[in-house]
Structure formats: C-alpha cells, structure tokens
C-alpha positions in Angstrom: -3.7 -34.5 71.5 -0.8 -33.5 73.6 1.2 -32.8 70.4 -1.5 -30.5 69.1 -1.6 -28.6 72.3 2.1 -28.2 72.2 2.0 -26.9 68.6 -0.9 -24.6 69.5 0.9 -23.2 72.5 4.2 -22.6 70.6 2.8 -19.9 68.2 1.0 -18.2 71.0 4.1 -18.3 73.1 6.2 -16.9 70.3 3.8 -14.1 69.6 3.6 -13.2 73.3 7.3 -13.4 73.5 7.7 -10.9 70.6 5.2 -8.6 72.2 7.1 -8.8 75.5 10.4 -8.0 73.8 8.8 -5.0 72.0 7.2 -3.9 75.2 10.5 -4.3 77.0 12.4 -2.3 74.5 11.8 1.4 74.3 11.0 2.9 70.9 14.4 3.9 69.3 13.9 6.7 66.8 17.3 6.3 65.2 16.8 2.6 64.7 13.4 3.1 63.2 14.8 5.8 60.8 17.6 3.4 59.8 15.1 0.5 59.1 12.9 2.9 57.1 15.8 4.2 55.1 16.9 0.7 54.4 13.4 -0.3 53.3 13.1 2.8 51.1 16.4 2.2 49.4 15.5 -1.5 48.7 12.2 -0.3 47.3 14.0 2.3 45.1 16.4 -0.4 43.9 13.5 -2.7 43.1 11.7 0.1 41.2 14.9 0.7 39.1 15.1 -3.0 38.3 11.4 -3.0 37.3 11.9 0.0 35.0 14.9 -1.7 33.5 13.1 -4.9 33.0 10.1 -3.1 31.5 12.4 -1.2 29.1 14.1 -4.4 28.0 10.7 -6.1 27.4 9.5 -3.1 25.4 12.7 -3.2 23.3 12.1 -6.9 22.6 8.5 -6.3 21.7 9.5 -3.4 19.4 12.1 -5.6 17.7 9.4 -8.2 17.2 7.0 -5.6 15.9 9.6 -4.2 13.5 10.2 -7.7 12.1 6.4 -8.2 11.9 5.9 -4.8 10.3 8.7 -5.6 7.7 7.0 -8.9 6.8 3.7 -7.2 6.6 5.0 -4.4 4.3 6.7 -6.9 2.1 3.5 -8.9 1.8 1.5 -5.8 1.0 4.0 -4.9 -1.8 3.9 -8.3 -3.3 0.1 -8.4 -3.2 0.0 -5.0 -5.0 2.5 -6.2 -7.7 0.4 -9.4 -8.2 -2.8 -7.4 -8.6 -1.2 -5.0 -11.1 0.2 -7.9 -13.1 -3.1 -9.7 -13.1 -5.0 -6.6 -14.1 -2.4 -5.9 -16.9 -2.8 -9.4 -18.2 -6.6 -9.2 -18.1 -6.4 -5.8 -19.9 -4.4 -7.2 -22.8 -6.6 -10.3 -23.0 -9.8 -8.2 -23.3 -8.1 -5.9 -25.8 -7.2 -8.8 -28.0 -10.7 -10.3 -27.7 -12.4 -7.0 -28.5 -10.1 -5.9 -31.2 -8.6 -2.8 -29.5 -5.5 -1.7 -31.2 -2.3 -2.2 -29.2 -1.6 1.6 -29.0 -5.0 2.1 -27.3 -4.7 -0.7 -24.7 -3.4 1.8 -22.1 -6.7 3.7 -22.2 -8.7 0.7 -20.9 -9.8 1.1 -17.3 -11.2 -1.2 -14.8 -10.1 -4.2 -12.7 -12.6 -6.8 -13.5 -13.2 -8.4 -16.9 -16.7 -6.9 -17.2 -15.4 -3.4 -16.5 -12.6 -3.8 -19.0 -15.0 -5.1 -21.7 -17.3 -2.1 -21.1 -14.3 0.2 -21.3 -13.1 -1.4 -24.5 -16.6 -1.0 -26.1 -16.7 2.7 -25.1 -13.1 3.3 -26.4 -13.9 1.6 -29.7 -17.1 3.7 -30.1 -15.2 6.9 -29.3 -12.4 6.3 -31.9 -14.7 4.7 -34.4 -12.5 1.6 -34.7 -15.3 -0.8 -34.1 -17.5 0.5 -37.0 -17.1 -0.5 -40.6 -16.3 2.3 -43.0 -18.9 3.6 -45.4 -16.6 2.8 -48.3 -16.5 -0.8 -47.4 -12.7 -0.9 -47.6 -12.5 1.0 -50.9 -10.0 3.9 -51.0 -11.6 7.4 -51.3 -10.8 9.0 -54.6 -8.7 12.2 -54.6 -11.0 15.0 -55.6 -8.2 17.4 -56.4 -5.0 16.5 -58.2 -1.9 17.6 -56.4 -0.1 20.7 -57.7 -3.1 22.2 -59.4 -5.3 25.0 -58.4 -8.9 24.3 -57.4 -10.2 26.5 -60.2 -8.5 24.4 -63.0 -10.9 22.2 -64.9 -9.2 19.1 -66.2 -11.6 18.7 -69.1 -11.2 22.2 -70.5 -7.4 22.0 -70.8 -5.9 21.0 -74.1 -2.2 20.3 -74.6 -1.7 23.7 -76.4 -3.1 25.7 -73.4 -1.1 23.6 -71.0 2.1 24.4 -73.0 1.3 28.1 -73.0 0.9 28.1 -69.2 4.2 26.3 -68.6 6.0 28.7 -71.0 4.5 31.7 -69.2 5.6 30.4 -65.7 9.1 29.8 -66.9 9.6 33.3 -68.4 
C-alpha cells in the first residue's frame, strides 16, 4: 500500500505545485496575449486544412458521381433503345399476323401485343382492307368508254354516222 500512497500523493503534489507556481507568478498580460494569438493562429490553420480536406473530399465524391451518372445515362439510353427495338419487332409481327399492309405498319400504336392487335383491327376497319369487296375479286366494268361523250349511245351509232362525225371533226 505504500506504493499506492506514493502514486496518490504524486498527482496531488503536482497539482498543488502547479497551483503554487501560478499563484507565485503574477498575471502577465503580454504573455497571455501571445498564447491566445498562437492558439488562434493554430485554430485558423486547422480550419484552413479542414476546408481544404472537405473540398478535396467533395471533388472526389463529385468525380465518383459523374462516373456514376455517366453509367446511369448510358444504361437508360440502352434500355430505351432496347424497348424501341422490341416494340418495333412486335409491331411488325402483329402487322404480319393481322394482314396489315407494310405501308400502314407505321400507323400501328401501342407497346403491348394486345394494344397493337387492337390498333391493327381499327386500322384495317378504317381503310377497309380487312373486308372483302362486294365484287368478290371481279373487276368493275367501265361504264363509259374513254374518249366518248356521256351523251353518246353506242347502240345508236352505225358506221356511216361514225364516219360522218369523224369527217366533220377533221374539216
């Protein structure tokens, strides 16, 4: 226990010795100002170093963000291209299945197969491409021969009258 008593006495003696030295010394204003100025300059230097370190950290984070942003933008562009290609492929597939003419495929709208099929049905109804003709594939007869007036009656013309008309037009 004698060692513990010695250790206990030492800090108390040191503290009392410091107090005696401070008490013995008179307060020196110049010395206090110098210590305060030194402490303030050290604090200012530490603040400058902290700002510099924060600035460097921010630059590093921004550099990381810009790389991350570049990768994100690239990914978004690629996803958009993939979606557009998939939609175009699906549009052409539905057009082929539904019998939409190739010049009308651009008018199909929608992103899902169901939407495209509905659009194809509406488009075919609008242009009448999906309905069979009333003539069942037979050509429609020309009702009026080309080069003749509508008032001419083919049955009433005989070769003599036709020759007279031609002669009158020439002269």
